[in-house]
VOKELUM-934866 format. One record per residue: chain; x, y, z of N, C-alpha, C in turn; residue number from 0; residue in one letter. Coordinates in nm, 3 decimals. Each point is the difference from the previous one (the first is absolute). Layout:
N
unit=A&n.east=X&n.north=Y&n.up=Z&ca.east=X&ca.north=Y&ca.up=Z&c.east=X&c.north=Y&c.up=Z&pos=NUM&code=A
...
***
This chain:
136
unit=A&n.east=-2.385&n.north=1.746&n.up=0.593&ca.east=0.082&ca.north=0.060&ca.up=0.103&c.east=0.053&c.north=-0.108&c.up=0.094&pos=0&code=M
unit=A&n.east=0.112&n.north=0.025&n.up=0.056&ca.east=0.062&ca.north=-0.095&ca.up=0.092&c.east=-0.054&c.north=0.017&c.up=0.141&pos=1&code=A
unit=A&n.east=0.012&n.north=-0.105&n.up=0.078&ca.east=-0.036&ca.north=0.005&ca.up=0.140&c.east=0.128&c.north=0.022&c.up=0.079&pos=2&code=V
unit=A&n.east=-0.008&n.north=0.085&n.up=0.101&ca.east=0.118&ca.north=0.023&ca.up=0.084&c.east=0.043&c.north=-0.132&c.up=0.062&pos=3&code=A
unit=A&n.east=0.128&n.north=-0.025&n.up=-0.003&ca.east=0.051&ca.north=-0.126&ca.up=0.053&c.east=0.093&c.north=0.021&c.up=0.119&pos=4&code=T
unit=A&n.east=0.007&n.north=0.121&n.up=0.047&ca.east=0.078&ca.north=0.027&ca.up=0.119&c.east=-0.063&c.north=0.118&c.up=0.070&pos=5&code=S
unit=A&n.east=0.059&n.north=0.040&n.up=0.109&ca.east=-0.053&ca.north=0.117&ca.up=0.067&c.east=-0.017&c.north=-0.024&c.up=0.146&pos=6&code=G
unit=A&n.east=-0.105&n.north=0.059&n.up=0.057&ca.east=-0.025&ca.north=-0.013&ca.up=0.141&c.east=0.054&c.north=0.117&c.up=0.076&pos=7&code=G
unit=A&n.east=0.113&n.north=0.051&n.up=-0.038&ca.east=0.057&ca.north=0.115&ca.up=0.067&c.east=0.087&c.north=0.075&c.up=-0.099&pos=8&code=S
unit=A&n.east=-0.041&n.north=0.120&n.up=-0.035&ca.east=0.077&ca.north=0.076&ca.up=-0.096&c.east=0.098&c.north=0.095&c.up=0.066&pos=9&code=S
unit=A&n.east=-0.016&n.north=0.023&n.up=0.129&ca.east=0.087&ca.north=0.094&ca.up=0.070&c.east=0.109&c.north=-0.074&c.up=0.076&pos=10&code=A
unit=A&n.east=0.121&n.north=0.058&n.up=0.005&ca.east=0.105&ca.north=-0.064&ca.up=0.080&c.east=-0.034&c.north=0.008&c.up=0.147&pos=11&code=P
unit=A&n.east=0.050&n.north=-0.093&n.up=0.080&ca.east=-0.026&ca.north=0.004&ca.up=0.143&c.east=0.047&c.north=0.130&c.up=0.062&pos=12&code=P
unit=A&n.east=-0.067&n.north=0.044&n.up=0.105&ca.east=0.032&ca.north=0.125&ca.up=0.067&c.east=0.140&c.north=0.000&c.up=0.061&pos=13&code=A
unit=A&n.east=0.054&n.north=-0.118&n.up=0.031&ca.east=0.132&ca.north=-0.005&ca.up=0.062&c.east=0.113&c.north=0.007&c.up=-0.103&pos=14&code=D
unit=A&n.east=-0.034&n.north=0.019&n.up=-0.128&ca.east=0.101&ca.north=0.015&ca.up=-0.104&c.east=0.050&c.north=-0.131&c.up=-0.057&pos=15&code=G
unit=A&n.east=-0.045&n.north=-0.113&n.up=0.050&ca.east=0.041&ca.north=-0.128&ca.up=-0.054&c.east=-0.080&c.north=-0.029&c.up=-0.125&pos=16&code=T
unit=A&n.east=0.037&n.north=-0.103&n.up=-0.070&ca.east=-0.076&ca.north=-0.040&ca.up=-0.118&c.east=-0.064&c.north=-0.136&c.up=0.022&pos=17&code=T
unit=A&n.east=-0.023&n.north=-0.035&n.up=0.126&ca.east=-0.060&ca.north=-0.127&ca.up=0.036&c.east=-0.140&c.north=-0.010&c.up=-0.058&pos=18&code=R
unit=A&n.east=-0.030&n.north=-0.114&n.up=-0.061&ca.east=-0.134&ca.north=-0.024&ca.up=-0.050&c.east=-0.085&c.north=-0.069&c.up=0.105&pos=19&code=G
unit=A&n.east=-0.125&n.north=-0.017&n.up=-0.032&ca.east=-0.092&ca.north=-0.066&ca.up=0.093&c.east=0.009&c.north=-0.151&c.up=-0.014&pos=20&code=Q
unit=A&n.east=-0.019&n.north=-0.068&n.up=0.111&ca.east=-0.019&ca.north=-0.144&ca.up=-0.005&c.east=-0.145&c.north=-0.024&c.up=-0.041&pos=21&code=T
unit=A&n.east=-0.032&n.north=-0.123&n.up=-0.036&ca.east=-0.138&ca.north=-0.031&ca.up=-0.039&c.east=-0.097&c.north=0.025&c.up=0.116&pos=22&code=F
unit=A&n.east=0.030&n.north=-0.045&n.up=0.124&ca.east=-0.091&ca.north=0.032&ca.up=0.111&c.east=-0.014&c.north=0.150&c.up=0.024&pos=23&code=P
unit=A&n.east=0.108&n.north=0.077&n.up=-0.017&ca.east=-0.010&ca.north=0.145&ca.up=0.016&c.east=-0.088&c.north=0.061&c.up=-0.107&pos=24&code=E
unit=A&n.east=0.011&n.north=-0.050&n.up=-0.123&ca.east=-0.085&ca.north=0.048&ca.up=-0.109&c.east=-0.147&c.north=-0.017&c.up=0.037&pos=25&code=L
unit=A&n.east=-0.034&n.north=-0.118&n.up=0.053&ca.east=-0.138&ca.north=-0.026&ca.up=0.039&c.east=-0.042&c.north=0.085&c.up=0.119&pos=26&code=L
unit=A&n.east=0.089&n.north=0.014&n.up=0.099&ca.east=-0.031&ca.north=0.079&ca.up=0.119&c.east=-0.021&c.north=0.147&c.up=-0.035&pos=27&code=A
unit=A&n.east=0.072&n.north=0.051&n.up=-0.098&ca.east=-0.007&ca.north=0.141&ca.up=-0.038&c.east=-0.113&c.north=0.028&c.up=-0.099&pos=28&code=C
unit=A&n.east=-0.077&n.north=-0.101&n.up=-0.034&ca.east=-0.109&ca.north=0.020&ca.up=-0.097&c.east=-0.131&c.north=0.030&c.up=0.071&pos=29&code=S
unit=A&n.east=-0.084&n.north=0.079&n.up=-0.067&ca.east=-0.135&ca.north=0.023&ca.up=0.051&c.east=-0.100&c.north=-0.092&c.up=-0.069&pos=30&code=K
unit=A&n.east=0.034&n.north=-0.041&n.up=-0.123&ca.east=-0.091&ca.north=-0.082&ca.up=-0.079&c.east=0.081&c.north=-0.099&c.up=-0.083&pos=31&code=T
unit=A&n.east=-0.049&n.north=-0.124&n.up=-0.007&ca.east=0.054&ca.north=-0.100&ca.up=-0.091&c.east=-0.120&c.north=-0.060&c.up=-0.072&pos=32&code=I
unit=A&n.east=-0.001&n.north=0.010&n.up=-0.131&ca.east=-0.118&ca.north=-0.036&ca.up=-0.077&c.east=0.042&c.north=-0.059&c.up=-0.135&pos=33&code=V
unit=A&n.east=-0.083&n.north=-0.091&n.up=-0.050&ca.east=0.023&ca.north=-0.060&ca.up=-0.132&c.east=-0.121&c.north=0.026&c.up=-0.087&pos=34&code=E
unit=A&n.east=0.027&n.north=0.037&n.up=-0.125&ca.east=-0.111&ca.north=0.023&ca.up=-0.091&c.east=0.048&c.north=0.054&c.up=-0.133&pos=35&code=G
unit=A&n.east=-0.095&n.north=0.052&n.up=-0.078&ca.east=0.027&ca.north=0.051&ca.up=-0.134&c.east=-0.016&c.north=0.151&c.up=-0.001&pos=36&code=T
unit=A&n.east=0.099&n.north=0.068&n.up=-0.057&ca.east=-0.004&ca.north=0.145&ca.up=-0.009&c.east=-0.100&c.north=0.039&c.up=-0.109&pos=37&code=L
unit=A&n.east=-0.104&n.north=0.070&n.up=0.040&ca.east=-0.105&ca.north=0.040&ca.up=-0.094&c.east=0.024&c.north=0.138&c.up=-0.060&pos=38&code=K
unit=A&n.east=0.068&n.north=0.087&n.up=0.077&ca.east=0.024&ca.north=0.136&ca.up=-0.048&c.east=0.123&c.north=0.055&c.up=0.071&pos=39&code=D
unit=A&n.east=0.082&n.north=0.073&n.up=-0.074&ca.east=0.119&ca.north=0.065&ca.up=0.055&c.east=0.002&c.north=0.142&c.up=-0.056&pos=40&code=V
unit=A&n.east=-0.002&n.north=0.100&n.up=0.091&ca.east=-0.002&ca.north=0.140&ca.up=-0.042&c.east=0.097&c.north=0.084&c.up=0.083&pos=41&code=R
unit=A&n.east=0.053&n.north=0.106&n.up=-0.058&ca.east=0.083&ca.north=0.092&ca.up=0.079&c.east=-0.083&c.north=0.057&c.up=0.115&pos=42&code=P
unit=A&n.east=0.065&n.north=0.024&n.up=0.115&ca.east=-0.071&ca.north=0.052&ca.up=0.117&c.east=0.085&c.north=0.105&c.up=0.070&pos=43&code=A
unit=A&n.east=0.052&n.north=0.092&n.up=-0.075&ca.east=0.083&ca.north=0.103&ca.up=0.060&c.east=0.147&c.north=-0.035&c.up=-0.010&pos=44&code=G
unit=A&n.east=0.080&n.north=0.084&n.up=0.061&ca.east=0.146&ca.north=-0.014&ca.up=-0.011&c.east=0.047&c.north=-0.135&c.up=0.054&pos=45&code=K
unit=A&n.east=0.058&n.north=-0.081&n.up=-0.088&ca.east=0.063&ca.north=-0.128&ca.up=0.034&c.east=-0.096&c.north=-0.103&c.up=0.059&pos=46&code=A
unit=A&n.east=-0.129&n.north=0.011&n.up=-0.031&ca.east=-0.099&ca.north=-0.097&ca.up=0.048&c.east=-0.091&c.north=-0.044&c.up=-0.114&pos=47&code=H
unit=A&n.east=-0.054&n.north=-0.120&n.up=0.015&ca.east=-0.100&ca.north=-0.052&ca.up=-0.094&c.east=-0.119&c.north=-0.052&c.up=0.080&pos=48&code=V
unit=A&n.east=-0.115&n.north=0.004&n.up=-0.062&ca.east=-0.122&ca.north=-0.057&ca.up=0.060&c.east=-0.026&c.north=-0.130&c.up=-0.074&pos=49&code=R
unit=A&n.east=0.000&n.north=-0.109&n.up=0.076&ca.east=-0.016&ca.north=-0.134&ca.up=-0.055&c.east=-0.131&c.north=-0.059&c.up=0.049&pos=50&code=V
unit=A&n.east=-0.086&n.north=-0.039&n.up=-0.094&ca.east=-0.123&ca.north=-0.070&ca.up=0.036&c.east=0.021&c.north=-0.147&c.up=-0.029&pos=51&code=T
unit=A&n.east=-0.032&n.north=-0.083&n.up=0.101&ca.east=0.026&ca.north=-0.143&ca.up=-0.009&c.east=-0.125&c.north=-0.080&c.up=0.027&pos=52&code=M
unit=A&n.east=-0.023&n.north=-0.101&n.up=-0.083&ca.east=-0.101&ca.north=-0.101&ca.up=0.027&c.east=0.069&c.north=-0.104&c.up=0.088&pos=53&code=S
unit=A&n.east=-0.042&n.north=-0.010&n.up=0.126&ca.east=0.072&ca.north=-0.080&ca.up=0.098&c.east=-0.048&c.north=-0.145&c.up=0.000&pos=54&code=V
unit=A&n.east=0.097&n.north=-0.090&n.up=-0.010&ca.east=-0.026&ca.north=-0.143&ca.up=0.008&c.east=0.023&c.north=-0.051&c.up=0.143&pos=55&code=E
unit=A&n.east=0.106&n.north=0.052&n.up=0.065&ca.east=0.035&ca.north=-0.043&ca.up=0.136&c.east=0.052&c.north=0.117&c.up=0.082&pos=56&code=R
unit=A&n.east=-0.049&n.north=0.011&n.up=0.121&ca.east=0.053&ca.north=0.092&ca.up=0.100&c.east=0.084&c.north=-0.082&c.up=0.098&pos=57&code=W
unit=A&n.east=0.123&n.north=0.041&n.up=0.022&ca.east=0.087&ca.north=-0.068&ca.up=0.095&c.east=0.024&c.north=0.086&c.up=0.125&pos=58&code=L
unit=A&n.east=0.003&n.north=0.132&n.up=-0.017&ca.east=0.014&ca.north=0.095&ca.up=0.111&c.east=-0.069&c.north=0.127&c.up=-0.040&pos=59&code=K
unit=A&n.east=-0.108&n.north=0.037&n.up=0.062&ca.east=-0.078&ca.north=-0.077&ca.up=0.096&c.east=-0.060&c.north=-0.124&c.up=-0.069&pos=60&code=P
unit=A&n.east=-0.065&n.north=-0.083&n.up=0.077&ca.east=-0.050&ca.north=-0.127&ca.up=-0.054&c.east=-0.121&c.north=0.015&c.up=-0.091&pos=61&code=K
unit=A&n.east=-0.070&n.north=0.113&n.up=0.009&ca.east=-0.117&ca.north=0.023&ca.up=-0.085&c.east=-0.002&c.north=0.145&c.up=-0.048&pos=62&code=T
unit=A&n.east=-0.074&n.north=0.020&n.up=-0.107&ca.east=-0.016&ca.north=0.133&ca.up=-0.056&c.east=-0.097&c.north=-0.004&c.up=-0.116&pos=63&code=G
unit=A&n.east=-0.011&n.north=0.111&n.up=-0.070&ca.east=-0.091&ca.north=0.011&ca.up=-0.113&c.east=0.046&c.north=-0.084&c.up=-0.119&pos=64&code=L
unit=A&n.east=-0.095&n.north=-0.037&n.up=-0.085&ca.east=0.033&ca.north=-0.075&ca.up=-0.122&c.east=0.076&c.north=0.087&c.up=-0.100&pos=65&code=D
unit=A&n.east=-0.028&n.north=0.129&n.up=0.001&ca.east=0.071&ca.north=0.096&ca.up=-0.083&c.east=0.043&c.north=0.115&c.up=0.090&pos=66&code=T
unit=A&n.east=0.126&n.north=0.037&n.up=-0.009&ca.east=0.051&ca.north=0.107&ca.up=0.085&c.east=0.099&c.north=0.085&c.up=-0.077&pos=67&code=T
unit=A&n.east=0.023&n.north=0.121&n.up=0.048&ca.east=0.093&ca.north=0.093&ca.up=-0.063&c.east=0.107&c.north=0.039&c.up=0.100&pos=68&code=T
unit=A&n.east=0.125&n.north=0.002&n.up=-0.047&ca.east=0.114&ca.north=0.037&ca.up=0.083&c.east=0.069&c.north=0.121&c.up=-0.061&pos=69&code=F
unit=A&n.east=0.043&n.north=0.093&n.up=0.084&ca.east=0.086&ca.north=0.110&ca.up=-0.040&c.east=0.142&c.north=-0.044&c.up=0.035&pos=70&code=D
unit=A&n.east=0.082&n.north=-0.026&n.up=-0.102&ca.east=0.132&ca.north=-0.059&ca.up=0.021&c.east=0.111&c.north=0.088&c.up=-0.056&pos=71&code=L
unit=A&n.east=0.119&n.north=-0.012&n.up=0.061&ca.east=0.118&ca.north=0.063&ca.up=-0.058&c.east=0.022&c.north=-0.062&c.up=-0.138&pos=72&code=A
unit=A&n.east=0.030&n.north=0.084&n.up=-0.097&ca.east=0.016&ca.north=-0.046&ca.up=-0.138&c.east=0.137&c.north=-0.065&c.up=-0.019&pos=73&code=D
unit=A&n.east=0.003&n.north=-0.130&n.up=-0.033&ca.east=0.129&ca.north=-0.068&ca.up=-0.016&c.east=0.080&c.north=0.048&c.up=-0.121&pos=74&code=P
unit=A&n.east=-0.066&n.north=0.069&n.up=-0.094&ca.east=0.073&ca.north=0.046&ca.up=-0.118&c.east=0.094&c.north=0.115&c.up=0.033&pos=75&code=T
unit=A&n.east=-0.015&n.north=0.061&n.up=0.118&ca.east=0.094&ca.north=0.103&ca.up=0.042&c.east=0.139&c.north=-0.063&c.up=0.012&pos=76&code=V
unit=A&n.east=0.004&n.north=-0.124&n.up=0.044&ca.east=0.126&ca.north=-0.073&ca.up=0.014&c.east=0.041&c.north=-0.066&c.up=-0.132&pos=77&code=R
unit=A&n.east=-0.097&n.north=-0.061&n.up=-0.070&ca.east=0.033&ca.north=-0.074&ca.up=-0.122&c.east=-0.126&c.north=-0.013&c.up=-0.085&pos=78&code=D
unit=A&n.east=0.000&n.north=0.057&n.up=-0.122&ca.east=-0.118&ca.north=-0.008&ca.up=-0.087&c.east=-0.045&c.north=-0.143&c.up=-0.030&pos=79&code=P
unit=A&n.east=0.092&n.north=-0.096&n.up=0.007&ca.east=-0.034&ca.north=-0.141&ca.up=-0.025&c.east=-0.093&c.north=-0.057&c.up=0.109&pos=80&code=E
unit=A&n.east=-0.011&n.north=0.068&n.up=0.112&ca.east=-0.079&ca.north=-0.050&ca.up=0.112&c.east=-0.142&c.north=0.055&c.up=0.004&pos=81&code=E
unit=A&n.east=-0.047&n.north=0.057&n.up=-0.109&ca.east=-0.134&ca.north=0.057&ca.up=-0.005&c.east=-0.106&c.north=-0.106&c.up=0.028&pos=82&code=A
unit=A&n.east=-0.103&n.north=0.038&n.up=0.074&ca.east=-0.114&ca.north=-0.089&ca.up=0.021&c.east=-0.083&c.north=0.002&c.up=-0.128&pos=83&code=Y
unit=A&n.east=-0.047&n.north=-0.117&n.up=-0.042&ca.east=-0.076&ca.north=-0.007&ca.up=-0.124&c.east=-0.141&c.north=-0.050&c.up=0.020&pos=84&code=G
unit=A&n.east=-0.094&n.north=0.068&n.up=-0.064&ca.east=-0.138&ca.north=-0.044&ca.up=0.004&c.east=-0.007&c.north=-0.145&c.up=-0.049&pos=85&code=Q
unit=A&n.east=-0.071&n.north=-0.085&n.up=0.073&ca.east=-0.015&ca.north=-0.140&ca.up=-0.037&c.east=0.103&c.north=-0.092&c.up=0.065&pos=86&code=G
unit=A&n.east=0.104&n.north=0.058&n.up=0.062&ca.east=0.101&ca.north=-0.083&ca.up=0.067&c.east=-0.060&c.north=-0.066&c.up=0.124&pos=87&code=D
unit=A&n.east=0.031&n.north=-0.128&n.up=0.019&ca.east=-0.039&ca.north=-0.072&ca.up=0.121&c.east=0.121&c.north=0.006&c.up=0.093&pos=88&code=H
unit=A&n.east=-0.019&n.north=0.055&n.up=0.120&ca.east=0.112&ca.north=0.022&ca.up=0.091&c.east=-0.035&c.north=-0.040&c.up=0.143&pos=89&code=V
unit=A&n.east=0.104&n.north=-0.032&n.up=0.072&ca.east=-0.004&ca.north=-0.012&ca.up=0.145&c.east=0.078&c.north=0.121&c.up=0.047&pos=90&code=L
unit=A&n.east=-0.066&n.north=0.090&n.up=0.074&ca.east=0.058&ca.north=0.129&ca.up=0.032&c.east=0.011&c.north=0.019&c.up=0.150&pos=91&code=M
unit=A&n.east=0.120&n.north=0.039&n.up=0.044&ca.east=0.026&ca.north=0.033&ca.up=0.140&c.east=0.012&c.north=0.152&c.up=0.005&pos=92&code=V
unit=A&n.east=-0.099&n.north=0.064&n.up=0.063&ca.east=-0.006&ca.north=0.146&ca.up=0.003&c.east=0.054&c.north=0.050&c.up=0.134&pos=93&code=I
unit=A&n.east=0.108&n.north=0.079&n.up=-0.005&ca.east=0.062&ca.north=0.046&ca.up=0.125&c.east=-0.088&c.north=0.099&c.up=0.075&pos=94&code=P
unit=A&n.east=0.021&n.north=0.006&n.up=0.131&ca.east=-0.072&ca.north=0.097&ca.up=0.084&c.east=0.039&c.north=0.143&c.up=-0.036&pos=95&code=S
unit=A&n.east=0.124&n.north=0.020&n.up=-0.039&ca.east=0.048&ca.north=0.132&ca.up=-0.041&c.east=-0.043&c.north=0.022&c.up=-0.145&pos=96&code=N
unit=A&n.east=-0.092&n.north=0.092&n.up=-0.022&ca.east=-0.059&ca.north=0.019&ca.up=-0.134&c.east=0.098&c.north=0.050&c.up=-0.105&pos=97&code=R
unit=A&n.east=0.119&n.north=0.045&n.up=0.043&ca.east=0.099&ca.north=0.046&ca.up=-0.096&c.east=0.100&c.north=-0.109&c.up=-0.039&pos=98&code=D
unit=A&n.east=-0.015&n.north=-0.119&n.up=0.056&ca.east=0.084&ca.north=-0.112&ca.up=-0.040&c.east=-0.073&c.north=-0.081&c.up=-0.106&pos=99&code=Q
unit=A&n.east=0.074&n.north=-0.054&n.up=-0.092&ca.east=-0.058&ca.north=-0.073&ca.up=-0.112&c.east=-0.045&c.north=-0.139&c.up=0.045&pos=100&code=I
unit=A&n.east=-0.120&n.north=-0.038&n.up=-0.042&ca.east=-0.053&ca.north=-0.133&ca.up=0.032&c.east=0.085&c.north=-0.107&c.up=-0.066&pos=101&code=A
unit=A&n.east=0.009&n.north=-0.114&n.up=0.064&ca.east=0.068&ca.north=-0.115&ca.up=-0.058&c.east=-0.104&c.north=-0.086&c.up=-0.069&pos=102&code=T
unit=A&n.east=0.024&n.north=-0.034&n.up=-0.124&ca.east=-0.091&ca.north=-0.088&ca.up=-0.072&c.east=0.072&c.north=-0.129&c.up=-0.036&pos=103&code=T
unit=A&n.east=-0.074&n.north=-0.109&n.up=0.001&ca.east=0.055&ca.north=-0.132&ca.up=-0.030&c.east=-0.065&c.north=-0.053&c.up=-0.125&pos=104&code=F
unit=A&n.east=0.062&n.north=-0.083&n.up=-0.084&ca.east=0.113&ca.north=-0.083&ca.up=0.033&c.east=0.127&c.north=0.083&c.up=0.020&pos=105&code=P
unit=A&n.east=0.079&n.north=-0.040&n.up=0.097&ca.east=0.120&ca.north=0.071&ca.up=0.042&c.east=0.120&c.north=-0.091&c.up=-0.018&pos=106&code=F
unit=A&n.east=0.100&n.north=0.044&n.up=-0.074&ca.east=0.121&ca.north=-0.077&ca.up=-0.027&c.east=-0.034&c.north=-0.138&c.up=-0.057&pos=107&code=Q
unit=A&n.east=-0.095&n.north=-0.004&n.up=-0.093&ca.east=-0.032&ca.north=-0.124&ca.up=-0.069&c.east=-0.096&c.north=-0.092&c.up=0.073&pos=108&code=G
unit=A&n.east=-0.043&n.north=0.035&n.up=0.121&ca.east=-0.092&ca.north=-0.086&ca.up=0.074&c.east=-0.140&c.north=0.014&c.up=-0.059&pos=109&code=Q
unit=A&n.east=-0.076&n.north=-0.105&n.up=0.011&ca.east=-0.139&ca.north=0.002&ca.up=-0.044&c.east=-0.089&c.north=0.056&c.up=0.110&pos=110&code=E
unit=A&n.east=-0.113&n.north=0.059&n.up=-0.036&ca.east=-0.092&ca.north=0.056&ca.up=0.099&c.east=-0.045&c.north=-0.105&c.up=0.102&pos=111&code=I
unit=A&n.east=-0.042&n.north=-0.121&n.up=-0.039&ca.east=-0.044&ca.north=-0.097&ca.up=0.102&c.east=0.108&c.north=-0.032&c.up=0.104&pos=112&code=P
unit=A&n.east=0.125&n.north=-0.013&n.up=-0.042&ca.east=0.107&ca.north=-0.030&ca.up=0.095&c.east=0.022&c.north=0.118&c.up=0.094&pos=113&code=A
unit=A&n.east=-0.005&n.north=0.121&n.up=-0.052&ca.east=0.018&ca.north=0.118&ca.up=0.083&c.east=-0.118&c.north=0.017&c.up=0.095&pos=114&code=T
unit=A&n.east=-0.120&n.north=-0.022&n.up=-0.049&ca.east=-0.119&ca.north=0.007&ca.up=0.085&c.east=0.013&c.north=-0.097&c.up=0.117&pos=115&code=R
unit=A&n.east=0.043&n.north=-0.122&n.up=-0.028&ca.east=0.019&ca.north=-0.099&ca.up=0.105&c.east=0.102&c.north=0.045&c.up=0.102&pos=116&code=G
unit=A&n.east=0.109&n.north=0.059&n.up=-0.046&ca.east=0.102&ca.north=0.050&ca.up=0.092&c.east=-0.055&c.north=0.112&c.up=0.087&pos=117&code=R
unit=A&n.east=-0.079&n.north=0.088&n.up=-0.058&ca.east=-0.062&ca.north=0.109&ca.up=0.076&c.east=-0.093&c.north=-0.058&c.up=0.106&pos=118&code=I
unit=A&n.east=-0.084&n.north=-0.094&n.up=-0.039&ca.east=-0.096&ca.north=-0.061&ca.up=0.093&c.east=0.073&c.north=-0.067&c.up=0.115&pos=119&code=I
unit=A&n.east=0.113&n.north=-0.065&n.up=-0.027&ca.east=0.077&ca.north=-0.067&ca.up=0.107&c.east=0.072&c.north=0.101&c.up=0.090&pos=120&code=R
unit=A&n.east=0.047&n.north=0.110&n.up=-0.057&ca.east=0.082&ca.north=0.096&ca.up=0.073&c.east=-0.082&c.north=0.104&c.up=0.076&pos=121&code=T
unit=A&n.east=-0.110&n.north=0.045&n.up=-0.058&ca.east=-0.078&ca.north=0.112&ca.up=0.054&c.east=-0.043&c.north=-0.018&c.up=0.146&pos=122&code=L
unit=A&n.east=-0.044&n.north=-0.117&n.up=0.044&ca.east=-0.043&ca.north=-0.012&ca.up=0.140&c.east=0.113&c.north=0.025&c.up=0.101&pos=123&code=P
unit=A&n.east=0.124&n.north=-0.012&n.up=-0.042&ca.east=0.113&ca.north=0.018&ca.up=0.091&c.east=0.055&c.north=0.141&c.up=0.006&pos=124&code=G
unit=A&n.east=-0.058&n.north=0.094&n.up=-0.076&ca.east=0.051&ca.north=0.137&ca.up=0.000&c.east=-0.103&c.north=0.096&c.up=0.059&pos=125&code=V
unit=A&n.east=0.051&n.north=0.106&n.up=0.060&ca.east=-0.085&ca.north=0.106&ca.up=0.055&c.east=0.049&c.north=0.134&c.up=-0.051&pos=126&code=T
unit=A&n.east=-0.077&n.north=0.104&n.up=0.023&ca.east=0.043&ca.north=0.135&ca.up=-0.039&c.east=0.134&c.north=0.035&c.up=0.064&pos=127&code=D
unit=A&n.east=0.026&n.north=-0.053&n.up=0.120&ca.east=0.124&ca.north=0.030&ca.up=0.070&c.east=0.122&c.north=-0.058&c.up=-0.073&pos=128&code=A
unit=A&n.east=-0.021&n.north=-0.096&n.up=-0.089&ca.east=0.108&ca.north=-0.060&ca.up=-0.077&c.east=0.044&c.north=0.085&c.up=-0.118&pos=129&code=D
unit=A&n.east=-0.067&n.north=0.114&n.up=-0.020&ca.east=0.035&ca.north=0.092&ca.up=-0.109&c.east=0.105&c.north=0.098&c.up=0.051&pos=130&code=C
unit=A&n.east=0.124&n.north=-0.007&n.up=-0.053&ca.east=0.104&ca.north=0.093&ca.up=0.044&c.east=-0.038&c.north=0.146&c.up=-0.026&pos=131&code=P
unit=A&n.east=0.045&n.north=0.086&n.up=0.086&ca.east=-0.033&ca.north=0.143&ca.up=-0.008&c.east=0.030&c.north=0.058&c.up=-0.138&pos=132&code=T
unit=A&n.east=0.110&n.north=-0.042&n.up=-0.062&ca.east=0.038&ca.north=0.059&ca.up=-0.128&c.east=-0.095&c.north=-0.035&c.up=-0.114&pos=133&code=E
unit=A&n.east=-0.091&n.north=-0.093&n.up=0.021&ca.east=-0.097&ca.north=-0.038&ca.up=-0.104&c.east=-0.143&c.north=0.046&c.up=0.032&pos=134&code=F
unit=A&n.east=-0.017&n.north=0.074&n.up=0.107&ca.east=-0.136&ca.north=0.046&ca.up=0.037&c.east=-0.039&c.north=0.125&c.up=-0.070&pos=135&code=R
***
């Protein structure tokens, strides 16, 4: 199965524009940023999946369990090619809005270590207030 390579916000902005998120906004609008291996992926109701992950690194918050489960919006609703796959190693940015699709990296050809470094450099400069209303 393929790993989602885009996402972060599946709904159009409330103001009717089609503006996407900047990288700092993506981080500000996330509740969790984590890297690890997907151990299990199961349906979890309408347009959601339950993903169990063996966590290698917590970036937001800075610590957490070694194995955790997330209830996520199913990216296959948008594109079947973006299905989460058991065994995939991902860096995942999980939005605060549970109905928005998580962003998984590598993103646009970037490698996970480079993206992780960018997140680590950018994250200290963003706050919840940096998340635009249309992405909450």
